[in-house]
BASEVEX-946505 format. One record per residue (C-alpha): x, y, z. Coordinates in pm, whole numbers, plus 50000, padded with zeros to 5 digits. Example, Ala and Ser with C-alpha at 12.3 -4.5 7.8 and 13.67 -1.06 7.14 Angstrom:
NODE      c1      c2      c3
NODE   51230   49550   50780
NODE   51367   49894   50714
***
This chain:
NODE      c1      c2      c3
NODE   51624   52026   46417
NODE   51263   51938   46334
NODE   51312   51590   46479
NODE   51459   51737   46800
NODE   51163   51971   46841
NODE   50923   51679   46797
NODE   51109   51475   47060
NODE   51108   51769   47299
NODE   50731   51800   47258
NODE   50695   51429   47337
NODE   50915   51473   47644
NODE   50698   51759   47769
NODE   50386   51545   47724
NODE   50552   51262   47918
NODE   50655   51501   48194
NODE   50302   51634   48235
NODE   50169   51279   48260
NODE   50437   51180   48514
NODE   50370   51490   48724
NODE   50004   51398   48776
NODE   49967   51299   49140
NODE   50334   51365   49228
NODE   50435   51576   49525
NODE   50776   51671   49386
NODE   51028   51580   49117
NODE   51395   51640   49201
NODE   51480   51773   48952
NODE   51231   51820   48667
NODE   51498   51958   48435
NODE   51715   51650   48492
NODE   51420   51420   48423
NODE   51353   51604   48096
NODE   51716   51549   47993
NODE   51701   51179   48078
NODE   51373   51130   47890
NODE   51509   51309   47583
NODE   51828   51103   47583
NODE   51624   50786   47615
NODE   51415   50880   47311
NODE   51725   50969   47110
NODE   51917   50650   47194
NODE   51629   50404   47234
NODE   51775   50306   47571
NODE   51506   50271   47841
NODE   51555   50445   48172
NODE   51610   50241   48487
NODE   51354   50310   48760
NODE   51419   50177   49109
NODE   51153   50119   49372
NODE   51227   49951   49702
NODE   51002   49689   49860
NODE   50965   49616   50231
NODE   50964   49234   50251
NODE   50826   49237   50605
NODE   50480   49339   50478
NODE   50384   49126   50176
NODE   50020   49227   50132
NODE   49951   49518   49899
NODE   49684   49776   49979
NODE   49569   50079   49782
NODE   49832   50296   49952
NODE   50103   50092   49780
NODE   49933   50125   49443
NODE   49998   50501   49430
NODE   50361   50421   49350
NODE   50285   50104   49156
NODE   50055   50290   48917
NODE   50320   50554   48854
NODE   50569   50275   48788
NODE   50330   50120   48534
NODE   50295   50458   48367
NODE   50672   50474   48320
NODE   50674   50115   48196
NODE   50414   50207   47935
NODE   50648   50484   47820
NODE   50905   50212   47749
NODE   51116   50222   48063
NODE   51227   49939   48292
NODE   51134   49909   48658
NODE   51384   49751   48897
NODE   51184   49610   49183
NODE   51434   49603   49466
NODE   51383   49344   49737
NODE   51575   49455   50044
NODE   51649   49101   50156
NODE   51990   49186   50304
NODE   51867   49497   50486
NODE   51558   49304   50606
NODE   51781   49042   50765
NODE   51977   49322   50936
NODE   51657   49492   51054
NODE   51571   49861   51025
NODE   51547   50055   51352
NODE   51546   50396   51183
NODE   51276   50630   51300
NODE   51083   50359   51485
NODE   50980   50320   51843
NODE   51071   49955   51817
NODE   51329   49785   51600
NODE   51177   49610   51303
NODE   51211   49233   51355
NODE   51475   49065   51141
NODE   51361   48811   50883
NODE   51511   48486   50760
NODE   51603   48442   50395
NODE   51310   48202   50354
NODE   51061   48452   50500
NODE   51190   48727   50273
NODE   51160   48510   49960
NODE   50811   48394   50055
NODE   50695   48751   50116
NODE   50861   48870   49795
NODE   50674   48608   49594
NODE   50340   48714   49744
NODE   50416   49081   49686
NODE   50526   49026   49326
NODE   50211   48827   49245
NODE   49993   49109   49372
NODE   50207   49385   49218
NODE   50179   49227   48874
NODE   49807   49300   48881
NODE   49931   49654   48806
NODE   50281   49622   48663
NODE   50390   49484   48327
NODE   50586   49175   48429
NODE   50784   49176   48104
NODE   50926   49519   48186
NODE   50994   49433   48549
NODE   51329   49320   48686
NODE   51329   49169   49035
NODE   51660   49229   49216
NODE   51784   49150   49566
NODE   52033   49377   49740
NODE   52209   49077   49895
NODE   52365   49039   49548
NODE   52604   49327   49619
NODE   52603   49350   49999
NODE   52690   48989   50084
NODE   53019   48986   49888
NODE   53127   49332   50014
NODE   53457   49342   50198
NODE   53507   49552   50508
NODE   53738   49776   50306
NODE   53450   49844   50066
NODE   53221   49921   50358
NODE   53476   50172   50487
NODE   53494   50327   50140
NODE   53116   50366   50142
NODE   53121   50536   50482
NODE   53383   50782   50356
NODE   53144   50909   50087
NODE   52898   51073   50328
NODE   52927   51284   50640
NODE   52767   51222   50977
NODE   52646   51582   50978
NODE   52442   51521   50661
NODE   52293   51200   50800
NODE   52191   51375   51119
NODE   51990   51626   50916
NODE   51726   51355   50886
NODE   51423   51470   51084
NODE   51391   51172   51316
NODE   51765   51170   51390
NODE   51765   51544   51467
NODE   51467   51501   51697
NODE   51629   51216   51886
NODE   51949   51415   51929
NODE   51749   51701   52080
NODE   51581   51450   52313
NODE   51922   51298   52396
NODE   51812   50957   52274
NODE   52076   50719   52136
NODE   52136   50663   51764
NODE   52327   50350   51670
NODE   52595   50325   51402
NODE   52374   50061   51236
NODE   52101   50319   51184
NODE   52346   50551   51011
NODE   52473   50266   50795
NODE   52122   50164   50701
NODE   52057   50499   50531
NODE   52383   50459   50335
NODE   52287   50106   50236
NODE   51961   50226   50087
NODE   52148   50491   49890
NODE   52412   50242   49776
NODE   52139   50030   49614
NODE   52106   50311   49358
NODE   52481   50308   49297
NODE   52489   49932   49242
NODE   52206   49944   48992
NODE   52314   50279   48837
NODE   51950   50381   48822
NODE   51814   50690   48649
NODE   51507   50740   48866
NODE   51408   50637   49216
NODE   51054   50661   49343
NODE   50931   50682   49699
NODE   50676   50836   49933
NODE   50724   51166   50113
NODE   50856   50970   50412
NODE   51141   50838   50193
NODE   51261   51172   50055
NODE   51575   51181   50270
NODE   51683   50834   50155
NODE   51624   50920   49790
NODE   51845   51227   49826
NODE   52119   51017   49990
NODE   52106   50799   49679
NODE   52160   51107   49458
NODE   52460   51217   49665
NODE   52621   50872   49669
NODE   52583   50833   49294
NODE   52770   51162   49247
NODE   53038   51045   49492
NODE   53087   50726   49287
NODE   53109   50920   48960
NODE   52757   50845   48837
NODE   52490   51076   48707
NODE   52253   51140   49001
NODE   51912   50977   48995
NODE   51595   51182   48968
NODE   51377   51148   49276
NODE   51003   51119   49214
NODE   50824   51185   49543
NODE   50474   51042   49569
NODE   50211   51133   49830
NODE   50113   50902   50112
NODE   49753   50791   50073
NODE   49533   50868   50373
NODE   49353   50561   50506
NODE   48980   50499   50536
NODE   48983   50680   50872
NODE   49057   51002   50683
NODE   49340   51092   50920
NODE   49645   50866   50914
NODE   49850   50710   50635
NODE   49693   50390   50503
NODE   49840   50101   50697
NODE   49743   49743   50766
NODE   49860   49776   51126
NODE   49620   50068   51178
NODE   49330   49879   51020
NODE   49249   50171   50786
NODE   49345   49995   50464
NODE   49177   49853   50154
NODE   49367   49550   50022
NODE   49377   49481   49648
NODE   49320   49110   49715
NODE   49020   49171   49941
NODE   48678   49035   49848
NODE   48503   49267   49597
NODE   48216   49331   49841
NODE   48463   49429   50113
NODE   48658   49655   49878
NODE   48340   49826   49759
NODE   48203   49868   50111
NODE   48526   50007   50253
NODE   48551   50256   49967
NODE   48196   50376   50034
NODE   48296   50435   50398
NODE   48563   50698   50323
NODE   48495   51064   50391
NODE   48383   51306   50122
NODE   48698   51511   50189
NODE   48941   51243   50068
NODE   48746   51091   49778
NODE   48896   51332   49523
NODE   49247   51223   49627
NODE   49141   50861   49580
NODE   49000   50937   49234
NODE   49320   51118   49134
NODE   49577   50879   49278
NODE   49407   50543   49237
NODE   49216   50556   48907
NODE   49257   50640   48539
NODE   48951   50863   48533
NODE   49051   51173   48328
NODE   49151   51476   48539
NODE   48886   51693   48371
NODE   48614   51445   48477
NODE   48743   51448   48835
NODE   48751   51830   48837
NODE   48393   51835   48711
NODE   48276   51591   48980
NODE   48454   51796   49247
NODE   48298   52123   49127
NODE   47951   51969   49102
NODE   47962   51826   49456
NODE   48091   52153   49600
NODE   47810   52339   49424
NODE   47553   52092   49556
NODE   47466   51977   49205
NODE   47582   51620   49261
NODE   47551   51393   49564
NODE   47897   51294   49696
NODE   47761   50942   49742
NODE   47718   50906   49365
NODE   48079   51009   49310
NODE   48190   50761   49573
NODE   47990   50485   49404
NODE   48173   50554   49079
NODE   48504   50538   49266
NODE   48409   50209   49435
NODE   48293   50055   49106
NODE   48614   50160   48935
NODE   48842   50018   49205
NODE   48664   49683   49215
NODE   48666   49667   48834
NODE   49041   49733   48824
NODE   49129   49446   49058
NODE   48841   49200   49016
NODE   48676   49273   48681
NODE   48357   49435   48552
NODE   48117   49156   48658
NODE   48242   49156   49018
NODE   48221   49535   49025
NODE   47853   49534   48931
NODE   47781   49248   49170
NODE   47954   49430   49458
NODE   47740   49737   49392
NODE   47421   49528   49393
NODE   47525   49366   49722
NODE   47599   49704   49878
NODE   47260   49843   49774
NODE   47085   49532   49902
NODE   47257   49529   50243
NODE   47311   49896   50324
NODE   47036   50073   50136
NODE   46754   49818   50143
NODE   46870   49659   50472
NODE   46870   49308   50327
NODE   47120   49022   50353
NODE   47403   48944   50111
NODE   47341   48669   49857
NODE   47661   48489   49949
NODE   47710   48432   50323
NODE   47978   48198   50452
NODE   47868   47929   50696
NODE   48015   47860   51038
NODE   47970   47491   51121
NODE   47884   47407   51481
NODE   47946   47045   51577
NODE   47824   46907   51915
NODE   48176   46918   52059
NODE   48174   47298   52014
NODE   47865   47335   52234
NODE   47828   47329   52612
NODE   47629   47060   52793
NODE   47314   47271   52764
NODE   47361   47304   52386
NODE   47468   47667   52400
NODE   47789   47844   52289
NODE   47960   48151   52425
NODE   47917   48448   52188
NODE   48292   48514   52207
NODE   48369   48159   52088
NODE   48112   48191   51809
NODE   48275   48512   51682
NODE   48615   48341   51679
NODE   48480   48033   51498
NODE   48328   48263   51234
NODE   48669   48424   51183
NODE   48551   48766   51301
NODE   48806   48778   51584
NODE   49143   48613   51640
NODE   49142   48640   52018
NODE   48885   48644   52295
NODE   48975   49001   52385
NODE   48920   49109   52026
NODE   48578   48936   52025
NODE   48485   49105   52353
NODE   48576   49443   52205
NODE   48349   49375   51908
NODE   48056   49308   52140
NODE   48128   49606   52364
NODE   48157   49826   52056
NODE   47797   49745   51967
NODE   47881   49588   51632
NODE   47754   49233   51693
NODE   47404   49106   51624
NODE   47220   48773   51592
NODE   46928   48761   51350
NODE   46917   49140   51360
NODE   46913   49169   51741
NODE   47211   49351   51890
NODE   47428   49161   52139
NODE   47553   49386   52419
NODE   47672   49127   52673
NODE   48009   48962   52602
NODE   47929   48690   52858
NODE   47618   48577   52670
NODE   47571   48207   52593
NODE   47384   48169   52266
NODE   47133   47898   52179
NODE   47233   47829   51817
NODE   46965   47779   51554
NODE   47036   47637   51210
NODE   47044   47929   50965
NODE   47093   48194   51235
NODE   47271   48504   51096
NODE   47569   48637   51290
NODE   47683   48986   51197
NODE   47993   49175   51309
NODE   48034   49534   51202
NODE   47875   49657   50881
NODE   48002   49409   50625
NODE   48076   49074   50793
NODE   47808   48805   50798
NODE   47806   48436   50882
NODE   47530   48176   50879
NODE   47520   47921   51159
NODE   47505   47561   51035
NODE   47441   47290   51294
NODE   47638   46979   51211
NODE   47633   46629   51358
***
């Protein structure tokens, strides 16, 4: 009895740690039972997290789930990192204005390798199992597919918000879209997982997994719902396509600068979801800033230092802070500026170069239209003088400093 009480106390401590930063746990009581059984038997729980192989680069928004996964790993449990290679080759049109493009097996594997390398900056690789859902979907017979479809009703699938909305708008829903939701749920059946984790936008799919496990005679998984991190714009979910992201592989100076650009309103969420700073310290910083006893900028600097330290190390963190102070506070130039080499063949007959071409050569724009937008937006300067005319031909000078936006610099180097 005494041993049971001790284990129950440990379970409650684990639950409180797991709950930090979560939106919802479905159901907490079930999770407590699973954690207790794991402690009694020594058998680690299986945690499943799906990975979208069409987007291999990890940003801080992804780390909200990754950090929670690492927390569960540190408690002794095993994470099953599910690569949806089969579903990626099918393509996922669910809830999208455009169907997601299908990927080849080679593209999926290449993206998975990139994603895993980045994810293991956070996860314990020894407690990570990489699995591909083609392992069970490719050998499935049509009879088995029909059995799967018999386990769930169309009415339940149509409860999904985006499906219900499209029905009201009399927009078509394909059978493939309905099957896709079942396929995601069947992943949980195949792995017989104890816990599945996902963002608030994945709640429906996680619940389908619970229902299908019951239908196949398994104990239903617990769903841990994590919040979606707001991007640097302070409005929309962090996304590379929206340009409001901070990548974990970005240069330390870029990571620090982007973090300093976030609004005061979202910095507490970043501290809570992205760092290991104790909750009581975060509460104190929040109270002090609200009372006007601490400058929000100082809190943001601590956040920026912590994030750079986590992904690039202490030395890079301190260096990034020095660079930020030098460039943005003291209006100086960074110590390390990449060069853009200009050979004679890049120049016009009069020795000049179009500002748009110079921006592209420096890597600040991928297309001419993008470069023009940079100029029109007022973010381009040469040796500190703003460039407002996108048709300007520049007379390059060796050592000239090209700047685009707040944090991108390049030094012109004339080459023979």
